[in-house]
N, C-alpha and C positions, 0 to 999 in steps of 0.2 A: 295659306302658306305658299310662298313662291315656289315655282316649279324647280328652280335651281337647287333647292334644298331636298328635293325628292328625286332628282334625276337618276339615281342608281336603281330605283325601283322598276323602271321599264327599260328593257334592253334596247340599245340603239337601233337594232335591225328589226324591231317589232313592226308588224304590218298594221297594227291598230293602235298606234300611239295616242291619237286624239281620244279614242274611246277609253283607253286605259287611264288617261289623265282625268277624264270625266268621272270614272269609277272611283279613283283615289279622292277626287274633290268631294264626291258624294259621301264616301265613307268618313272623311275627316271633317265634314260639316258639323257644327255644334248640335243640330237637331238629330243627326245620325248617331253621334257620340252619346247623346242623352238616352237614346233608345238602348244602347249597349250598357250604359252605366246606371240607369234608374230602374227600368223595368217595373214590376209590380210586386206587392207583398206575397202573392201566391207564387211568383216566379222571379225572385230577386236576382239582381246581377251580382257577380262577385268580382267585378273589375273596378279598380280605382280609376276615376276619370282621367283621361289623358289631357283634357283641357282644364285649365285652372278656373275658367268661368263656371264650369259645371260643379265645382266644389261649393259654389254659393247656392246651389239648388238643395233646399232642405229635404226634399223627397229622397235623395240618395241615402241619407243617414237614418231617416225614419224607416225606410224599407229594410236597410241592411246596416245596423248600427256598428258592426264590426269594422266597416270601412272607414269610420271616422278617425281612428288612430292611424291608419295607413295614410290617410289624406293629410293629417297633421304633419307627418314626416315629410311630405312633399314640399313643405315650405322651405326646407333647407337643401332640397335636392338641386343638383346642377348637372346639366348635360352639355356636351360639346357637339353632339350629333345633330341636334335640331333646336330651333328656338322654342321657348315655352309657349305653347298655344294658349290663346286667350279664349 
């Protein structure tokens, strides 16, 4: 995601802007999002994936089938705040 879309997350006067950007990039990476949304059957996640590409991971719904209905509703969702992450 381009930094311009996230510029409000880090104060302009922050002393560690580069480190903050690296942290945001790490958290928003597909592999990090997968950890938050897939997890394990013993410890399932309760989050609907923020990235549409993660909706294609069948483990999400095998581990937590309730999320399938929420994910289906995302197909018609629209946001003006940020682009739809792939």
